[in-house]
N, CA, C and O atoms as CSV, one atom per row, in Angstrom:
chain,resi,resn,atom,element,x,y,z
A,1,ILE,N,N,6.296,-5.862,-12.012
A,1,ILE,CA,C,5.431,-5.278,-10.979
A,1,ILE,C,C,4.994,-3.890,-11.428
A,1,ILE,O,O,5.826,-3.026,-11.705
A,2,GLU,N,N,3.698,-3.686,-11.495
A,2,GLU,CA,C,3.189,-2.382,-11.912
A,2,GLU,C,C,3.346,-1.373,-10.788
A,2,GLU,O,O,3.191,-1.694,-9.610
A,3,HIS,N,N,3.658,-0.142,-11.182
A,3,HIS,CA,C,3.776,0.918,-10.191
A,3,HIS,C,C,2.386,1.389,-9.809
A,3,HIS,O,O,1.563,1.682,-10.677
A,4,ILE,N,N,2.124,1.462,-8.521
A,4,ILE,CA,C,0.811,1.907,-8.057
A,4,ILE,C,C,0.944,3.260,-7.375
A,4,ILE,O,O,1.746,3.423,-6.454
A,5,CYS,N,N,0.160,4.224,-7.827
A,5,CYS,CA,C,0.177,5.559,-7.218
A,5,CYS,C,C,-1.079,5.710,-6.377
A,5,CYS,O,O,-2.195,5.688,-6.897
A,6,TRP,N,N,-0.887,5.864,-5.074
A,6,TRP,CA,C,-2.040,5.950,-4.179
A,6,TRP,C,C,-2.723,7.311,-4.274
A,6,TRP,O,O,-3.937,7.408,-4.092
A,7,ASP,N,N,-1.945,8.377,-4.562
A,7,ASP,CA,C,-2.500,9.738,-4.663
A,7,ASP,C,C,-3.215,10.175,-3.391
A,7,ASP,O,O,-4.017,11.109,-3.411
A,8,GLY,N,N,-2.920,9.493,-2.280
A,8,GLY,CA,C,-3.516,9.904,-1.011
A,8,GLY,C,C,-5.009,9.643,-0.921
A,8,GLY,O,O,-5.662,10.079,0.027
A,9,CYS,N,N,-5.558,8.926,-1.914
A,9,CYS,CA,C,-7.003,8.712,-1.893
A,9,CYS,C,C,-7.363,7.456,-1.106
A,9,CYS,O,O,-8.448,7.361,-0.532
A,10,MET,N,N,-6.442,6.496,-1.085
A,10,MET,CA,C,-6.727,5.261,-0.360
A,10,MET,C,C,-6.240,5.333,1.085
A,10,MET,O,O,-6.830,4.741,1.989
A,11,PHE,N,N,-5.160,6.065,1.277
A,11,PHE,CA,C,-4.606,6.190,2.620
A,11,PHE,C,C,-4.236,7.642,2.890
A,11,PHE,O,O,-3.627,8.285,2.036
A,12,PRO,N,N,-4.588,8.169,4.051
A,12,PRO,CA,C,-4.193,9.534,4.402
A,12,PRO,C,C,-2.681,9.618,4.579
A,12,PRO,O,O,-2.028,8.614,4.864
A,13,ASN,N,N,-2.125,10.822,4.407
A,13,ASN,CA,C,-0.678,10.995,4.498
A,13,ASN,C,C,-0.130,10.518,5.836
A,13,ASN,O,O,0.975,9.979,5.896
A,14,ALA,N,N,-0.888,10.710,6.901
A,14,ALA,CA,C,-0.425,10.304,8.222
A,14,ALA,C,C,-0.169,8.804,8.257
A,14,ALA,O,O,0.765,8.341,8.912
A,15,VAL,N,N,-0.998,8.052,7.554
A,15,VAL,CA,C,-0.822,6.604,7.517
A,15,VAL,C,C,0.394,6.253,6.676
A,15,VAL,O,O,1.185,5.386,7.048
A,16,LEU,N,N,0.543,6.934,5.532
A,16,LEU,CA,C,1.662,6.641,4.643
A,16,LEU,C,C,2.992,6.977,5.297
A,16,LEU,O,O,4.009,6.347,5.007
A,17,GLU,N,N,2.986,7.969,6.179
A,17,GLU,CA,C,4.233,8.383,6.818
A,17,GLU,C,C,4.624,7.434,7.944
A,17,GLU,O,O,5.743,7.502,8.453
A,18,ASP,N,N,3.708,6.548,8.336
A,18,ASP,CA,C,3.998,5.586,9.390
A,18,ASP,C,C,4.687,4.384,8.755
A,18,ASP,O,O,4.052,3.605,8.043
A,19,GLY,N,N,5.972,4.232,9.006
A,19,GLY,CA,C,6.739,3.165,8.368
A,19,GLY,C,C,6.166,1.783,8.607
A,19,GLY,O,O,6.156,0.952,7.698
A,20,SER,N,N,5.687,1.523,9.813
A,20,SER,CA,C,5.164,0.192,10.111
A,20,SER,C,C,3.902,-0.090,9.318
A,20,SER,O,O,3.602,-1.243,9.005
A,21,THR,N,N,3.161,0.966,8.992
A,21,THR,CA,C,1.928,0.783,8.228
A,21,THR,C,C,2.250,0.319,6.820
A,21,THR,O,O,1.479,-0.431,6.221
A,22,TRP,N,N,3.396,0.763,6.280
A,22,TRP,CA,C,3.778,0.354,4.920
A,22,TRP,C,C,3.905,-1.153,4.819
A,22,TRP,O,O,3.566,-1.739,3.790
A,23,ASN,N,N,4.398,-1.797,5.894
A,23,ASN,CA,C,4.532,-3.254,5.863
A,23,ASN,C,C,3.174,-3.902,5.662
A,23,ASN,O,O,3.046,-4.882,4.928
A,24,THR,N,N,2.156,-3.346,6.320
A,24,THR,CA,C,0.804,-3.885,6.185
A,24,THR,C,C,0.278,-3.643,4.787
A,24,THR,O,O,-0.341,-4.520,4.185
A,25,ILE,N,N,0.531,-2.433,4.265
A,25,ILE,CA,C,0.056,-2.083,2.929
A,25,ILE,C,C,0.726,-2.965,1.885
A,25,ILE,O,O,0.060,-3.508,1.004
A,26,LEU,N,N,2.039,-3.105,1.984
A,26,LEU,CA,C,2.771,-3.904,1.004
A,26,LEU,C,C,2.344,-5.366,1.075
A,26,LEU,O,O,2.234,-6.037,0.050
A,27,ASP,N,N,2.105,-5.857,2.293
A,27,ASP,CA,C,1.669,-7.240,2.438
A,27,ASP,C,C,0.319,-7.429,1.758
A,27,ASP,O,O,0.088,-8.445,1.101
A,28,ALA,N,N,-0.566,-6.460,1.913
A,28,ALA,CA,C,-1.884,-6.539,1.280
A,28,ALA,C,C,-1.750,-6.476,-0.236
A,28,ALA,O,O,-2.455,-7.183,-0.956
A,29,MET,N,N,-0.846,-5.631,-0.720
A,29,MET,CA,C,-0.644,-5.492,-2.160
A,29,MET,C,C,-0.134,-6.807,-2.750
A,29,MET,O,O,-0.563,-7.218,-3.828
A,30,ILE,N,N,0.785,-7.464,-2.034
A,30,ILE,CA,C,1.340,-8.728,-2.514
A,30,ILE,C,C,0.246,-9.785,-2.577
A,30,ILE,O,O,0.182,-10.564,-3.528
A,31,LYS,N,N,-0.612,-9.811,-1.564
A,31,LYS,CA,C,-1.694,-10.794,-1.544
A,31,LYS,C,C,-2.647,-10.551,-2.704
A,31,LYS,O,O,-3.103,-11.498,-3.346
A,32,VAL,N,N,-2.948,-9.296,-2.973
A,32,VAL,CA,C,-3.857,-8.966,-4.075
A,32,VAL,C,C,-3.220,-9.351,-5.400
A,32,VAL,O,O,-3.877,-9.912,-6.277
A,33,ARG,N,N,-1.918,-9.043,-5.542
A,33,ARG,CA,C,-1.215,-9.366,-6.784
A,33,ARG,C,C,-1.186,-10.877,-7.005
A,33,ARG,O,O,-1.429,-11.348,-8.116
A,34,ASP,N,N,-0.891,-11.630,-5.955
A,34,ASP,CA,C,-0.812,-13.082,-6.086
A,34,ASP,C,C,-2.177,-13.687,-6.388
A,34,ASP,O,O,-2.266,-14.739,-7.020
A,35,ALA,N,N,-3.236,-13.027,-5.941
A,35,ALA,CA,C,-4.590,-13.548,-6.145
A,35,ALA,C,C,-5.050,-13.356,-7.586
A,35,ALA,O,O,-5.961,-14.046,-8.044
A,36,GLN,N,N,-4.435,-12.434,-8.296
A,36,GLN,CA,C,-4.855,-12.141,-9.663
A,36,GLN,C,C,-4.237,-13.123,-10.653
A,36,GLN,O,O,-4.483,-13.026,-11.855
């Protein structure tokens, strides 16, 4: 699994600090990875 650095450009810090939002982000990342 490649390490992905968001650098705050894709998501604002407020979103990243929301734990529940991470579940959505990680789920999207998994879907993108599986699609490749």
